[in-house]
C-alpha positions in Angstrom: 50.4 3.6 62.7 47.5 5.3 60.9 44.0 3.9 60.4 42.2 4.6 57.1 38.5 4.4 56.4 37.6 2.9 53.0 34.1 3.4 51.7 32.0 2.4 48.7 33.4 -1.1 48.6 32.0 -3.6 46.2 30.1 -6.5 47.8 32.8 -8.9 46.4 35.7 -7.1 48.1 37.1 -9.1 51.0 39.9 -8.6 53.5 42.6 -10.1 51.2 41.7 -8.0 48.1 41.6 -4.8 50.3 45.0 -5.7 51.8 46.4 -6.3 48.3 45.2 -3.0 47.0 46.8 -1.0 49.8 50.0 -3.0 49.8 51.1 -1.1 46.7 51.4 2.0 48.9 53.3 0.5 51.8 53.2 -2.0 54.7 49.6 -2.9 55.6 49.3 -3.8 59.3 45.6 -4.9 59.0 42.8 -4.8 56.5 39.2 -5.5 57.5 36.0 -5.3 55.5 33.1 -4.7 57.9 30.3 -7.3 57.6 26.7 -7.5 58.9 26.5 -9.7 62.0 23.3 -11.4 60.9 24.0 -12.1 57.2 27.8 -12.0 57.0 27.5 -9.8 53.9 29.8 -6.8 53.5 28.4 -3.5 54.7 30.3 -1.7 51.9 33.1 -0.2 54.0 36.3 -1.2 55.8 39.4 -0.1 57.6 43.1 -0.4 56.7 45.9 0.3 59.1 49.2 1.4 57.5 52.6 1.0 59.3 53.3 4.8 59.2 51.8 8.1 58.5 53.8 8.7 55.2 52.5 5.4 53.7 48.9 6.2 54.9 49.0 9.6 53.3 50.4 8.1 50.1 47.5 5.6 50.1 44.9 8.4 50.5 46.5 10.4 47.7 46.8 7.4 45.3 43.7 5.4 46.1 41.0 7.9 46.9 38.7 7.9 43.8 40.4 4.8 42.3 38.6 1.6 41.3 38.6 -1.6 43.3 36.5 -4.6 42.2 34.5 -2.4 39.8 33.6 0.3 42.3 35.1 3.8 42.9 36.4 3.8 46.5 36.7 6.6 49.0 39.8 6.6 51.2 40.1 9.0 54.2 41.8 9.0 57.6 39.5 7.2 60.0 37.9 9.2 62.8 38.1 7.8 66.4 35.2 5.6 67.2 32.5 7.2 69.3 31.3 5.5 72.4 27.9 4.0 72.0 25.5 2.9 74.7 25.9 -0.8 75.5 23.1 -3.1 74.4 21.9 -5.6 76.9 
């Protein structure tokens, strides 16, 4: 499985429309638009997990710079999440 970062999402983009967009390139394991905890509004980016590396690479090639919900999106391989100090 390979995780992709998707940036420059339109505010209207939701998990389902993100999944549908990437399904054209292969099997989508998960698709999640990141939202603000307080407002519930999209933060303008999300993550998609593709079933295998070949499908993920195809999605990067095909969808990076393409249009989704009226915005040009950026698609890259996701970097590992950095550890952050815990908030108490």
